[in-house]
C-alpha positions in Angstrom: -7.4 -9.3 25.0 -6.1 -10.5 21.7 -3.4 -13.2 21.3 0.2 -12.0 20.7 1.5 -11.5 17.2 3.2 -14.5 15.6 6.5 -15.5 17.1 9.8 -15.7 15.2 9.3 -19.3 14.1 6.2 -18.3 12.2 7.4 -14.9 11.0 9.5 -15.9 7.9 6.5 -17.7 6.3 4.1 -14.9 7.1 6.5 -12.2 5.8 7.1 -14.2 2.6 3.3 -14.5 2.0 2.9 -10.8 2.7 5.6 -9.8 0.3 4.2 -12.1 -2.4 0.8 -10.5 -2.2 2.1 -6.9 -1.9 4.3 -7.5 -4.9 1.3 -8.8 -6.8 -0.6 -5.6 -5.9 2.4 -3.4 -7.0 2.7 -5.3 -10.3 -1.0 -4.7 -11.0 -0.3 -1.0 -10.4 2.6 -0.9 -12.9 0.6 -2.8 -15.5 -2.6 -0.7 -15.1 -4.4 -3.9 -14.1 -7.2 -2.1 -12.2 -9.1 -5.3 -11.5 -5.9 -6.9 -10.1 -5.3 -3.9 -7.9 -8.8 -4.2 -6.5 -8.5 -8.0 -6.1 -5.5 -7.4 -3.7 -7.3 -4.6 -1.7 -9.1 -5.3 1.6 -12.7 -5.9 0.7 -13.9 -3.5 3.4 -11.7 -0.8 1.8 -13.1 -1.6 -1.6 -16.7 -1.3 -0.2 -15.6 2.0 1.4 -14.9 3.2 -2.1 -18.4 2.1 -3.2 -17.6 -1.4 -4.4 -15.3 -3.1 -7.0 -16.8 -1.5 -10.1 -16.5 2.0 -8.6 -13.0 1.4 -7.4 -11.9 0.2 -10.8 -13.6 3.2 -12.5 -11.7 5.5 -10.1 -8.4 3.9 -10.9 -9.2 4.2 -14.6 -9.9 7.9 -14.3 -6.7 8.5 -12.3 -4.7 6.5 -14.9 -6.2 8.4 -17.8 -5.4 11.8 -16.2 -1.8 10.6 -15.5 -1.4 9.4 -19.1 -2.7 12.7 -20.4 0.1 14.4 -18.4 2.5 11.9 -20.0 3.0 10.2 -16.6 3.4 6.4 -17.2 3.9 3.9 -14.4 7.4 2.4 -14.5 7.9 0.5 -11.2 6.7 -0.1 -7.7 9.0 -1.8 -5.2 7.6 -3.0 -1.9 9.9 -3.0 1.1 9.6 -5.7 3.8 7.3 -4.8 6.7 9.2 -3.6 9.7 6.5 -4.8 12.1 3.6 -7.2 12.2 1.0 -6.8 14.9 -2.1 -8.7 15.9 -5.4 -6.7 15.9 -8.2 -8.8 17.2 -8.5 -11.7 14.8 -6.3 -10.1 12.1 -2.6 -9.5 11.5 -1.6 -6.0 10.3 1.7 -4.9 8.7 2.9 -1.6 7.2 4.8 -1.7 3.9 6.7 1.2 2.3 6.3 1.2 -1.5 8.7 3.1 -3.7 7.0 4.2 -7.0 8.5 5.6 -10.2 6.7 7.0 -13.3 8.2 8.1 -16.6 7.5 11.7 -17.3 8.5 13.9 -20.3 11.8 15.0 -18.6 12.9 11.9 -16.8 11.5 9.8 -13.9 9.3 11.0 -11.1 9.7 9.0 -7.9 7.9 8.9 -4.6 7.1 6.7 -1.7 4.0 5.9 0.1 2.7 3.2 2.5 0.2 0.4 2.2 -1.3 -1.4 5.2 -1.5 -5.2 4.9 -4.3 -7.1 6.6 -4.4 -10.9 6.9 -7.5 -12.6 8.3 -6.0 -16.1 8.0 -2.9 -15.9 10.2 -0.7 -14.6 7.4 -1.5 -17.0 4.6 -3.0 -14.3 2.4 -2.9 -10.5 2.6 -5.0 -7.7 1.2 -4.2 -4.0 1.4 -5.4 -0.5 2.2 -3.8 1.8 -0.3 -5.2 5.2 0.7 -2.9 8.2 0.7 -4.1 9.1 4.2 -4.0 5.7 5.9 -4.7 6.9 9.4 -8.0 8.4 8.5 -9.2 5.5 6.5 -8.0 2.9 9.1 -10.1 4.7 11.8 -13.2 4.2 9.6 -12.8 0.6 8.4 -10.6 -1.2 11.0 -12.3 -0.8 14.3 -9.8 -3.2 16.1 -6.7 -1.5 14.7 -3.7 -2.0 17.1 -2.1 1.4 17.8 1.3 -0.3 18.4 1.6 -0.2 14.6 2.5 3.4 13.8 1.0 4.8 10.6 2.7 7.6 8.6 0.8 10.8 8.3 1.4 11.6 4.6 3.0 10.5 1.4 6.6 11.6 0.6 7.0 12.8 -2.9 10.3 13.3 -4.7 11.0 15.5 -7.7 12.6 14.4 -10.9 16.0 13.1 -9.9 15.9 15.4 -6.8 15.4 15.4 -3.1 12.0 15.2 -1.5 10.0 18.4 -1.8 10.7 20.7 1.1 13.7 18.7 2.3 17.1 20.1 3.0 19.5 18.0 0.8 22.5 19.0 3.1 21.0 16.9 6.0 
């Protein structure tokens, strides 16, 4: 049985550290700092990609395709985690990230989630940034705590519009 998650007295410091590291990852995304992105990703996740060099190469390819389509990163805003859970010797937290990119006719915005992992009681955090978190988590986090509910998919929004497939009247 694992120890309980940190109590309220420890939580502000832990959340502050998590937000600091998540914001650093998001800033690296906006600046196309691929090495910075990889530095803030969970090492097991990076190895799952084939190692740091391969992860950086994948980011570079994706960025080149986006730029060819005149899609330029503009912002990435990380929301505070709604829950932090203990999973064996780690802390896990889910963060929603709101992204925006400049495109020829305006701004394209979408949101996704990243999973934060701390192996040092919340002092530092690294992240899993896969589009399908649930599938990746099953492969690389054997002690994942199911109390932390993972989203099933990304939610994309059109240019200045409502999420695809949503009913704007609701």
